[in-house]
N, C-alpha and C positions, 0 to 999 in steps of 0.2 A: 408471801405470795402463795396462795393455796391453789389446789387443783381439784378437778372432778374427773371421774372416769365415765365413759359412755354408759348410759342406762336406758331402760325402756321408758319412752315418753308417755304422756297421757294418751288415752285411746281416742279422745275426741279429735276428729279431723285426720286421723291416721289413714294413710293409703293402704298400707299393708300391715303385717304383724311381725312379731319376733322370729317367726319361723323362716322368713324369706327376706333377709336384710339386704340393703344396698351397702356395698363397701364394708361389710362386717359390723356396721353400727346397729346394735340391737334395737329392734322396734322401728327402724328407719323405713322409708317407703320401699316398696317391693321393686325388684329389678324389672318385673313385668311392666310396671308403670313407666319406668324409664324407657323401655322398649316401645311402648305406645307413643310416647312423645317423639322418640327418634324416627318413628315411621312417618312423621309429619315433614321431615326434611325433603326439600324439593328435588334433590339429586343425590348421587352418590354411587354410581356404577363404575366410574372411571378410575377411582383411586383405591388404594388398599385401605381397608377400615382401620381405625385406631381405637384403642381403649382409653376411656377417661377414668382416672383414679380418684377415689375420695381422699381429700387431704387429711381427714382424721385418721385414716388407716393405711393409705397407700394402695388399697385393694380396688379392683376395677368396679365401676358403677354401670357403665354402658359401653356398647360398641357403636362407634359413630361412622357412618358412611362418609367418604371423602369424594368431593366432586373434582372433575377435570374442567379444562377451559371450554371445551365444546358443550358440556352440559350447562355451564353457567350462561353461555350465549343463548341456549334454548330457553332457559328460565327468563332471561330478559325479554326474549321474544313473546313469551306468554304474558309477561307483565305489561308489555306495550299494547297487547291486544285488549286487555281489560281496562287499561288506564283511561282511555277515552270515555268509556261507559261510566266508570267511577267518578271522573271529573264532571260528567254531565249531571250527576245527582245534585240536588240543592245542597248548599253548605249545611243547612240546618239538619238535613237528613244524615249527612256524614258525621256531624258532631254528635248526633244522638247515638251513633255506634260507640263513640268514645265514652259518652256518659254511661252507657251500659257496661262497658269494660270496667270503669271505675267501680261500679256496684259489684261486678263479678269478682274482681280482685279482692275486695274486702270480704265478700262472702266465703271465698275459698282460700283465705290467707294461710290457714294451717298447712295446707299442702304446699304452698309457695315457701313458707318458712322451712319446711323439711327439705325441699329441693335446694334452696339456696345454701342451707347449712351443709348439706351432704356434698354438693359439688364445689362450693367455694371455701368451706371450712370456717365460716363465720360463727360467732356467738349468736344466739337466737335474737337478742335485742338488736344487734347490728343487721341481721336479716330482716327484722321488722322495719328498719329504716328504708330498706328497698321496697317493701310492700307499701308503706305509707307514701313514699315518694311517687311510686307508680300510680297509686290511686289519686294523689293530688294532681299529677300531670294530666291523667286521663280526664279528671273532673274539670280542670281548668280549660283545656281545649274543648271538652265536651260542652262547655257553657259559653265560651267567648269566641270561638272560631268564626262564627258568622259575623259578629261585630267587627273583628279584626280584618276579615277579608272583604267586607262590604265596600262597594265603590265609594271613593272619597271625592267630594266636590272641591274644586279649586277656583279661585277668582280668575276669570278670564282676562285676557289682555285688554279688551274693551268691555267695560261693565255693561250688562244687559244684552250686548250684541254677541259676546263670546261666552259660551258655556263650556266648562272644562271639568273633566273628572279623571280619576286614576283608577284603573282596574288591576286586578291581580289574577294571574293565570298560573296553574301549576307548572313546574319545570318539566315533568314527564315521569321518568323512572329514576328514583333516588337509590343510590347505593349506600348502604350503611355498614360500616366496619366497626364492630363493637368489641370492647376489651373483656377480660375475664374477671375484673375485680368487682364491678357492680352490674352483674349480668341482667338483672330484672329492671332496675331503675334506669340505667342508661339505655336499654332497649326502649323503654317507654318514652323517655325524654327525646329520643332521636327519631323513632319510627312513628309514633302516634301523631305528632304535628305534621309530618310529611304526608300522612294519609288524610288528615283533616284538610290539608290544602288542595287535595285532589290528585296527588301523585300516587303511583304505586311504588312499592319498595321491594328491593332485593337486599336482604341482610346477610352478612357473614359474621356470626358471633364467634368468639373464640371456642375452640373445641372443648376446653376445660369446663366451661360453664354454659354449654349450649342448651341444657335442659330448661333453664329458667326462661330463655327466649322462646323456646318451643312451647312452654307452658302458657306464656302470655299470648302467643300466636293462636293456641287452641281457644283461649277465652275470646279473642278478637273475632274468630269465626262464629263462635256461639253468640256473640253480640250482634252479628249481622254483617260482618265484613265479607265481601265476595271472595270466592276462591281465586287464588293467584294475584289478588291485590297486594298481598304481603307474602313473599316467599323467602324461605330460609335455605341457604346453601352452606355446607360445611367443607372446609378444606384449608390447607396451609396457604398463607399469604404469598409465599414464594411460588406456588403453583397456580392459584386462581386470582391473586390480587391484581395483576396487570389487566386481566380480562374484565374484572369488575369495574376498574377505573375507566377502561376504554368504553364500556357499554353504558355507563351511568350518565344521566343528564345533570346530576348533582351528586357530589360525594360528601358524606358525613363520616369523619374518622375520629376515633378516640384511641390514643396510644402514645408511644414514645415520640419525643421530639425529632430524633434522627429519621425515623420512619415517616413522620408527618412532613418533614421538609422534602424528602424524596418524592412522596406522593404529590406534593404541591407542584413540583417541577413537572411531573407527568401530566397532571391535570391542566397546567398552564399551556402545554402544547396543544390541547384540544379546545382551549378557550371556553371551558365550562367552569362552573363555580363550585365552591367547597367551603366547608367549615372544619376546623381542626381543634380538638381539645387535647393538649399535649402535657408535658411534664410540669412539675412544680417543686419548689423548695420553700414551702410556705412559712412565713414568720408569724410569731405572736409577740406583741409588745405589751408588757405589764407596766403601767404608769405608776409613779411613786405613791399615789393615793389609793391604789387598788386594794380591795379586800383580798388578802393573801390566800386565805383558805378557799374562798370561792374561785379565785383565779387558778389555784392548783387543781381543784376539782374539774374546772372547765378544761384545763390542759390535758387531764387524763382522757377525757372524752375526745378532745381535739386531736390528740396524738395516737391513741391506741384503739379507736373504733375500727372495726374490720382489720385488726392487727396492723394498723397503719397503712393498709393497702387501699388508700383512698386518695384520689388526685388532689383533693382540697385539705387533706390532713396536715397538721402542723409538724414541722421537723426542726424548727429553730425557735427558741424563746429568748427574748431580750427583756431582762428584768432590771429595774432601777437598783443601783448599788445599795441604796438604803434598806431595801427589803430582799435583796438577792438571796442571802443565806437562809432567811426564814422561808422564802418561797421554795428553795431547793429541798429543805427538810419536809415541808408540807407536800410537795410533789412526790418525793420518795415514799412518804408514808401512804399517800393515796395509791401510788402505783403498786406498792407491795401488798396492798389490801385487795388488789384485783384477783379474782378467781379465774384460773385457766382451765379449759376443759372442752370436750367435744361431744357432750350429750345433747340430744334434741329436746332441750328444755331451757328455761331461763336462768339456770344456776350460774353459768359461767359468765364472767365479765368480759373475757377476751377469748377468741378462738384461735385457730391455727393459721399460719401462712398457707398459701394456696398451692405452692409447688416447691419442688426441690430447688429450682432456679432461684426463687425468692429467698429461700433459706440460705442458699449459698451467698447471695448478695448481702443479706443482712449480716450474716456471720463475718464475712470478709470486711465489711465496712466498720463493724465494731472492733474487730481485732486490729485493723489498720489504725483506727483512732487511738486505741489503747497503746499501740506501739509508738505512736507519734506524741504520746504524753498525756492523753486524755484520762480522766478519772471516771470509772464506772461507779456511779452512785448507787444504782440498784439494777438488777437484771444482768444482761450481758452474756447469756448462754442459751444454747438450744435445750429443749426438753424432750428428748426421745422417749422418756418414760410415759409421756402423754400421747404421743403420736409422732409420725416421721417428720413433720414440718413445724412443730411447735417451737416458738422462741419467746423467751421472757420479755415483757415490756421493759425497756431499757432507758435510763436517764444518764446522760453524760455531762460532765463539766470539763473545763480546761481544754476544749477542742481547739486546735490550731489550724492554720491554713494548710499545713502539711497533710492533714487527714483528708482522705477522699471524700468523706461525707460532709466536709465543711461546705462544699459547693454542689456536689452531686446529689441527686435525689436517691434516697435509700428505698423508699416505698415499703417500709416495714415499721415495726413498733419500736422506733429509736428516735429520741429527741435530744438535742444539745441545748444547754442553758448557758447564757452569757450575761455578764453584768454590763450596764451602761451608766454614764454619768448625767446626761441630759437628754431631753426628748429629741432634739435635733440629731444627736448622735444615733439614737435608737431608730429614727426614721431613715437616716442615711444607711445604716447597716441592714435594715429590713429591705431597702431597695437595692442593696449591693448584690445583685444576682441577675443571671440571664433570664430568670423566670418571673412570672407575675400572674399567678393564678388566683390565690386566696390569701387572706391575712386576717389577723385577729388582734383586737385592742381591748385591754381590760382597765377599767377605771370606775371610781364611784361617781364621776361626773359625766353623764351621757353626752352633754354638749361638747365637752373637751374631747371625749372619745371620738365623736363624729368628725371633729376638726382634724385630729391626728389620722383618722381613717382616710380622709380625703387626700392626704399627702402620700399615702402608700400606693405604689404603682402595682396594683393588682386588680383583676377583673371583679372580684368580690371581696369585701371587707366586712367583718362582723365585729360589733362592739358588745363586749360581755357575752360572747358566744364564740365557739371555735369555727364552725362552718354551717351548722344546722339552720341558722336564721335565714341566710341567703339561699342555701340549698333547698329549703322547704318552701320558700316564698316564690311560687312558680311565676308570679307576675313580674319578677325581677329577671333581667338577663343574666346568664351565667356563662363565663368563658374567660380566656386568658389574654394578658398583654405579653409583649416581648416573645420569648421562645415558648411561652405556654399556650400559644395557639392563635387562631384567627376565627372570627365569627362568634356567635352566641347561641346557646340553647335556652329554652324557657322564654316566657313573656311573649309579647307580640313579635319581637325579633326572631324568636325561635320558630315561629310559624311563617313569617314573611320571607325568611331566607329561602324557603322552599318554593318561592313564587317568582314569576317575572312581572315587573311593573309595566303597565302599558298606559300611555297618556292618550286620551281621546278628547278632541276639542271640536265644537260645532260653531261655525261662524255664520251670523245672520246679518243682513243689511250691509253696512259699510265694510268694504274690503280692506285688507291690510297693505294694499299698494295703491298709489294715487290713481284716480280715474284719468282717462286720456286727456280730459279737458283741464286738469289741474296740474300746473307746473310742479316738478319735483321739489324745487326750492320752497314753494308755498306749502306743499304737503309736509315736508320735514319740519317747518316751523310750527305748523299746527300740531303735529305729533309730539314735538318737543314740549309744547305747552301742556298737552294732554298728559304726558308722562309726569311732568312736574306737579300737575294738579292731583294725580293719583296718590302721590306721596302725602298730600294734605288730607286725604280722606281718613275718617276715623277707623281704627282697627276693629276687626270683629273678633 
């Protein structure tokens, strides 16, 4: 396992220079640029400011204002004022704003890569995953929103006499609570479709990675989004979370399962709706016919992208006993070849964990598993020589139910490998969890892989991929089963969830109650014959 040290990146696309770094990373974007982005925060006079550290160094990057409850209520008031005007714009006009956002994201991606690396600690290739996902989401809704939201005709109860259609209206003001791990991509996935549907948005990103959300917010206004249509507030959930839930007409939350369950209870009391993407303990199943080396390479990407701090990353691998040992050797070899580092370039294969809390969790899970009899095949230790929160990508075998990480989500660069004897056992063990977010199946037979995938209880399942195939296919819904959440993002579902459905029917001629001169008994016989006849009509 090799490492790199921070170095000056290429000059193209740089915001600043080596003389004025963020967080001590040579050549990183200037702190003055961070200050420009922070100035876009909608509030922040009520709370004591906090400093956001760079994971690579632990040194501060930006000072962030913190809002209080009264300020948040004021922000919602402004959002309500502009929402009616924004919703009144034609859908095609709204979607053109999103299409322009997609173009701007790609044009200015070098700046985004620097920001995501500096505030989240990712390797640059993992930061590009966020840029590409953001552009794909903006492009999808920038192209398809008008079609998805268009009035839908339905067959009326009496053909020719009843015309019926379904309309879609925006919810109003959507509250979005975003996590720290995918600050750019998840902002785009949750905020942009809400705007396309005619809502306005109040977003609370995590303090640690607020700059990425603020950067996309800046591009959105450059693309033509009206002021106050999307506002960003910063603050701790314990201080402003209840107010945000109380003021929102719809809540979109990404975070831990315990917090999501508590929020669902609060929202239920108001009879408003919500979507939650929560935790995962995602399995990968390697069938006996799989190409071992390709599966091992896929596992490295599935397990260690963004240092494992991805809701859909793999933490459990079930490998058929006939190829188990060969797979473990190949996975260890691939893992040990990863380059760790914190430079703003593409040399490192894996970056840092994002916070001290994550480092503490990962270290304790690995130490606990080792104490419970697990074998550390490779990795298994922090790397303070590279930075305060670096931890080696780690492969474990022999993990037993006594280990905390056997069932609990680690959310770090740690994976456990288990042998199985037949596919039914593998599917049962993959499903033996409270979670159901993502899964992966590897085989030389795509049809067989799809059959096994359909048996796994997870919101997304990838065949011969870890997560990127479903994650990048914006036309597919993405979300969790069981304790992994409620609702979906992406696809038509990810847009329609931000709307209220309204049915409108126009009746002509014959009424749906008997005329005064027709006895009810005769009327019901006629209607019964008519209903029976409708069943015989050809389907459209």
